[in-house]
N, C-alpha and C positions, 0 to 999 in steps of 0.2 A: 758603575753599569756599562755593561758592553755594548758597544754601537756598531752598526753596519753602514754609516752613511756614505763608506767609499764603496761599496759593491752595489748600489743601487741602479749604476747603468750597465751593470755587468749583463751580456746576454747569454742565459745559459743554454749554449746547443744542445740536441740530444745527445749527439756521439761524444761530445767533451765531457758532458755532465756526467751521464751514464757509465763512461768509460774512467772516469775519475772515481766514482762510487765504487763501481768493481775493484779498480786498481787498490783504493784505500783500504776496503774490505778484505781482499786477500793478503797487504802485508802485514809485517809483523810491526804493529801500531807503539811508537812509545809516546809517553806523555808529552803532549804538544798544547801550547796557547794560542788561542785563537787571535789573529793578527791583521782581522780587517778583511780577509777575503775568504772565498767559500772553500778553499782547499783546505786552509789552516782549521776552519769552522769544522769540518767533516772529520778533519785528522784530530782534533780535540775530542769529538764524541764516540767517533770509533775507538780512542785510545781509551776511554773509559768503561768500554764495551768488551771484555773478555772474548778471547777466541776459544778458549778453553773450557770456561765455566758459564753456563747459563748461554749455550749456545743458541737457542731459541731467540734471546734478546738481541744478541746481535743481527741475527738473521730477519728480526722483524722491523729492528732499525733500519735496514738495508730496504725493506720491500716497502716500508712508509715513503722512504725518500723517492724510490723509484715511480711508486703508484702517484704520490703527489706530482711528480715531474709529469707523468702522462694525462693527469688531469689539469696540467697547466696553471697549477699553484704555484708561476714562477715566485712572485713575492715573498710568499710563504718561506720559499727554498733558500732566498738570500738573506733573509731575519733570523739573527742568532737567536733569539730568546723564542722564535716560532721552532726552529729544529729542536731547541731545548725541551719544548713540549712534544714533540715526536719523540724524542728520546726519552721522557718520561712514560709516555705510550706504550712503548717497546718494552720496558722492565715489566708489563704483565702481559707480554704479545703470547703467553699460553693459556691464557685464561680469556680469549676473545669471544664473543657470542657470535659472532660475522667476519667472514672472510674481507680483508684490508682492499682487495681487488673490487669488489664489489659497491665500495664506496664512490660515489659520485660528488662532483664538486657542484656546489651552488651558490652563485653570487662570487666576488671578487674580494671580499672584506677576508684578511686572512685569519684572524681571530674567529668569525663566525665560521669560518673553512674547520678550524681547530676544534671547535665544539662540536660541529658536526661530525667529525671524525671520531672524537671523544665517544660519542653518544651511539654513533654508529657499532663503535669495537666493543662497547662494555653494557650498553642499556636497553634491557627487555623490557623492563618497567620504567616510569617516570622517577627520574632521581633528582633532589636538590641541586638548584645551580650553585650553592656557595661550595658544594663538594665537588662539581665541576671545576671551578677555578680553582681546585689545589693542583691539577695538571699543570698551571702556569706559576706553580711555586715549587717545593720540593720535598715535604713531607711525605712519604710512599704510604704510611698508615691511614691518611686521610683518603689518599687514590684508591685504596683498597676497600676504604669504606663504599667508595661510590661505586666499585665493582660490586660488591656485596648486596648493596640495595640495587642496583641495576639488574642483579639476576633473581631479585625477589626474598633477599633475607631480611628479618625484621631488624628495627634499628637497635631493638633489646639484645639483639645476637651478633650484634657487631664486632670484630676481632679488636680485643685491647681496650674493650669499651671503660672509660675510667670513672663512671660515677653511675650509680643505680638509678634507673630512669623507670617511672610508672607508665601505664599505658598511655596516658593523656600526654606526659612528658615526650613520650616515643615521637606520638601524632605531631606535638607541638615541632620538633625537632626537624620531622622531615617537611613542615612547611614554613620553616625560617626563611625571612627573607635573605637575598644574596648579598646584603651588606655586611654578613656576619662571615666570620672565619668559624671553622669547625668547633673549636673550643669553646668560642663566645658564644655559637646557637646552642651547646649544650647546656650553659649557664642560664640562656635564655629563655629554653623551653623548659628547665627543672624549677627556674623563676614563675613560669606562668602555669606549671603543675601545681605549684605551690598556691596558685590564687594570686599572683601579682597582677598589677596594670600593666598593659602593651609598654606604659611609659617607663614604670619601675624597672620591668624586665629587661628594657633596653639598657638603662643606667647599670643593672648587675650584668648582664650580658658582656657589657664594652668595659667593665671593671677591671680591677687585677683577680678577681674571682677568675678569670679566663684563664688564670695561670694553674690549671689544675694539678696538684701534688695528690697522686692517687694514696699515698701512704697516710695522709692527712685528710681524707675526703670527710670521714665520718664527721669532725669537727665543722668543716668548711659547708657540709651539708646543713648543719643547725643555723651557720652565719645565712646563707640563700632563705631557708626558710623565715629566719628573723626580720631580714630584710623585705622578703616577700608580704609581709602584712603591713608594712609603710606605706602610707601614702604618698610622703614628701619625702624622696629619697634624691640629695643632688649629688652630683659625680663626685667632686671635688671633695666633698666632705666624707662621701666612703669611701674613697682611697685613702683618705689619712686616717680613718676609722680601721682599714684593713690593714695597713701597715703595724698599728697599734696591736691591734688582734694576732697579728702574725708573731709579734716581740712577745704578747702576753701569752699564747699556747704553747710556745715554743720554749719559753722559761717555765710553764707549768700545764703539763699534758692533762690536768684536771679542772682547767679554765673552762667554763662553759657559757652560753649566752642566758643562760634561765635568770630570771628576776631584772633584765637590763632593760634600759631605755635607748632610744636613739641619742635625746639629748645630754644623756650623762655620757655616753660614749663619744658623743665629738668632744664635751668638754676634756672629757679622760685623754683624748687622743691628744688634743693641743696642748695640755700639761705634761702629756709623755715626749711630745715633739718639741716641746720648751725644753725640758730637760735634756734631750739629745743636742740640741744646740747649745746648750750650755757647756755639756761636757766635750763637744767639738771644739770650742772657741778657748776651753779652759780658763779665761777670766773674763769677767762681766765688766766693760769699760764705763767708767761714768765720767761727767765733765759737768763744767759750768754753765748756768744759761748765758745767753749770748746779749742779755738786757734788749734786747728788740720787744717792743711795747706789743704784747697780743692783741689779737680781735677780740672783742667780745659784745657782740651786737643783738639786743633782742626786737624780734619783729613779731608782728601779728601775720599767719599766714592761715586763710580760709579760716579764721574764727578761732585758732590754735595760736599760743604762743609758743616761740621758738626761737633758740638761740644759736646765734653762731659764731662760733671761737676758734682760733688757731693755738695749738698745746705745742708748747716744745717739746721735743723727746728728749732727754737727755740720760739714756743708756741704753747699753745692748741690748736689753731685754725690750723696753720701749721700741726702738726699731724694729725688732724680730716680731712684734705683736702688730706694728703698724703693716710690715710686708706682708705677715701673713693674713691680715685681713683684706690688704688691698691688693694680693696677688702679684706683689712684685719685688726686686730684691734689694729694697732700701736698706736692709739688715747689715748688708756688706760696707755700708759706708759709715760704721762704728769708729774707726780707726782715725777716717779724716774729721769726725766731730770730737775724739777725743786731741788731735793734733790742734784744732782751733783753726782746720782749712774753712769746715762750712757748718751749718746747724740745720735739724731736721724740724719742720713745723708739720703739725696734721691739722688741716681744716675741718673742723666737724659741725654737725647741726644736732645740736639737742633738742628733743620734742618736751612738748608738757607734762608726760609721762616719763620723763627723763631716759627713753631711749636715744642713743647716740650713733649717728650714723656717719661714718670716716669719707670725708667727699674728694680729698684731694691731700697728696703727699707734697710738700714744697721745700727744695733745697733753696738755701741762704748761702751765696759765698760770703766769710765774714771780711775779707780783705776790703772789698768795695761795699758790703753789704747789699749786694744786688740778688736779686732771685733767678737763680740758673735752670732751675728746672722746675716743673709743676705739672704731676701727673696721676689721675683719678686711676681707678681700678683696671687692672691689667693694663696699664702703662698707657693706655687712651687719654685723650687732651681734655681737659675740664669741660664743663658745659657752661653755658651763658650766666646760669645764676652764679655757680662756684668763680666765676672770672670777676663778675660784679663784686662779690665779697672779697676776693682777693687785692683787686684795683683801689676797693675803700680801706683796706688794710694797709696796703703800702702809702695811700696819701695821709695815714693817721698814724704813721711811727717812723723809724729811723730809717726804712727800706727806701733806697731812690735807686734812679734808672731801670725801674722793673722791667724785665723779661715779659712778665704776664702782661702787664699794662700794655705793652706795646701789642701782645697777642691779642688781648681782649680789643684793642681798637682794630686791629685786622680783621678779627672775629666778627665785629657787629659791624664792619665795612662791608665784610661779604654777606651777612644777613640783607642789609640795606640793599645790595645788587640784586640778590635773590628775590626779593620782595618785590623790586622793581620790575624785574623779569617776570616775576608771577603776575602782576598787575597789567604788565601791558601783554600778555598773553592771554589776559582773561578779557582784555579790551579789544583786541584782535578778534577772539572768540566771538563777542558780542557783536561786533560788526559783521562779520561772516554769517552769523544767524539771522541778522537783518536783513542781509541780501538774498539769503536763502529763502526768508517768509515772502519777500515781495515778488521775487521769480515764482513761487509757487500760487501765490495770489494773482498775477495776473496771467498765468497759464489755464488758473480754473476759469478766470473772468471770459478770456478767449474763447473757452469750450464752451461756456454758458450761453455766449454772446452767437455762437455758429451754429447752435441748436433752433 
């Protein structure tokens, strides 16, 4: 990312800046890289703007620089990214709806100055902010969409529109929140048009479906329609399914979404992913059990019998399944397990109806039989209940000097301190409340006695 920290204190004087702009504009510019000065910044952007082709673009860029200076937008003119936006605006200098020189600066924030200038230059009608954002990026097609909507063109008639939109979808597209990028907004609007909830439409919009391939759109439209009808779409599961569908469709163009269910697709996607993993590693590694006594504890929780247990994972696929369920990279530990460096246990909770919940992945170093690491989902720290189970397992197995026993003790100490602070804060609040009550009581009493 280019920075301009060493230009912040440069004073742009009228004569020097305007002369510099004029001099660079008239010179035969060679490709120049920005080196932290205003001169090299201008040389770079003028160097990207031909003197022979699209002359209006170069002239527009020069006018924007001069007018921004005259409007005292000094911070904007010192900032590389802001000048880059001016350069993007100049790419459409022959399609402006108002003269540059009629724009007036309001406020001192350089981003708002640029947004105001974009609206002034191109928008007669209200235009989505997410398309306004494209001038701060690089894709000229989406900037052109902003111009077209700003002049009153309909969404369905935008240039190079990659998907088919109904009237409802077009309406939703124009009203898409500015957190989306244009292609994400298209999928979001398309999903809403197919009847998806806002929540589901957001998941679809932010998914890999936003990587629109126009030549395959006929198929992917059916995928959007399929998930738009689902009430519970998980972002991570959706991306796994989309990878699977991409493979299946490109393998067989007759593949369709007919008679499919989300549950079946998740299962098929996981099996496909597992097969890809097997092909990548080339060999499934297996290893012997460490002989460490596992945990197997039956408890009664809220009237339900549950079992907490540790399961030793003894091959590459078992590690893959654990990592897939827990969203971390334990699958990479298969060589360490094969070589006897460490072994992996999965702490699990099995309910009365046999539903299994994976709680913590535990790595045990076999040299000293000590716990090296214990992580819950997404590499988060185990919760209090899980730490209690691990501590109980440690105390009843061959594991010694457990990392987790220390962590558990620290955790419980922290909880005790937090509770003590909470109690103290409650006591302070009660004391203050009593004082306020008696002050108000005596004030009211004094008023009544004075009557």
